[in-house]
C-alpha positions in Angstrom: 96.0 -7.1 -83.7 92.9 -8.9 -84.9 93.4 -11.8 -82.5 92.6 -9.8 -79.3 89.5 -8.4 -81.1 88.4 -11.9 -82.1 89.0 -13.2 -78.6 87.0 -10.3 -77.2 84.1 -11.0 -79.6 84.1 -14.7 -78.6 84.2 -13.9 -74.9 81.3 -11.4 -75.3 79.4 -13.9 -77.4 79.8 -16.6 -74.7 79.1 -14.3 -71.8 75.8 -12.7 -73.0 73.8 -16.0 -73.2 75.3 -17.1 -69.9 74.1 -13.9 -68.2 70.5 -14.0 -69.6 69.1 -16.8 -67.3 70.5 -15.1 -64.2 68.9 -11.8 -65.2 65.5 -13.5 -65.9 65.5 -15.8 -62.9 66.8 -13.3 -60.4 63.5 -12.6 -58.6 60.4 -14.4 -57.6 57.8 -15.6 -60.1 54.4 -14.0 -60.4 52.8 -17.1 -58.7 55.3 -16.8 -55.8 54.5 -13.2 -55.3 50.7 -13.7 -55.3 50.6 -17.1 -53.6 49.6 -15.7 -50.2 46.9 -13.5 -51.7 45.6 -16.5 -53.7 45.2 -18.6 -50.6 43.5 -15.8 -48.8 40.9 -15.4 -51.6 40.4 -19.2 -51.8 39.8 -19.3 -48.0 37.3 -16.4 -48.1 35.4 -18.0 -50.9 35.3 -21.4 -49.2 34.1 -19.8 -46.0 31.4 -18.0 -47.8 30.3 -21.1 -49.6 30.1 -23.0 -46.3 28.1 -20.3 -44.6 25.7 -20.1 -47.6 25.2 -23.9 -47.6 24.7 -24.0 -43.9 22.0 -21.2 -44.1 20.3 -23.1 -46.9 20.2 -26.4 -45.0 19.0 -24.6 -41.8 16.2 -22.8 -43.7 15.1 -26.0 -45.4 14.8 -27.8 -42.1 13.4 -24.8 -40.1 10.8 -23.5 -42.5 9.4 -26.6 -44.1 5.7 -26.8 -44.6 4.1 -29.0 -41.9 1.1 -29.8 -44.3 3.4 -31.8 -46.6 4.6 -34.0 -43.8 3.0 -37.3 -44.9 2.0 -36.4 -48.4 3.0 -38.8 -51.1 4.6 -37.3 -54.2 4.4 -38.5 -57.7 
């Protein structure tokens, strides 16, 4: 009578560690779930940086002081 109980305990002991990876790896990871949102935020931030730098370059060229045109610095 103790043999079926021992066999059952061995079978349960072998089945539990085998089932843990499938329970943990059943869904998507956090990075996979938020990957699209991450790329959207990166795109928005890059577009904002490009617009800001373009405005800076435009304002430096457009609103420079004409009195400093041929002045030597230093």
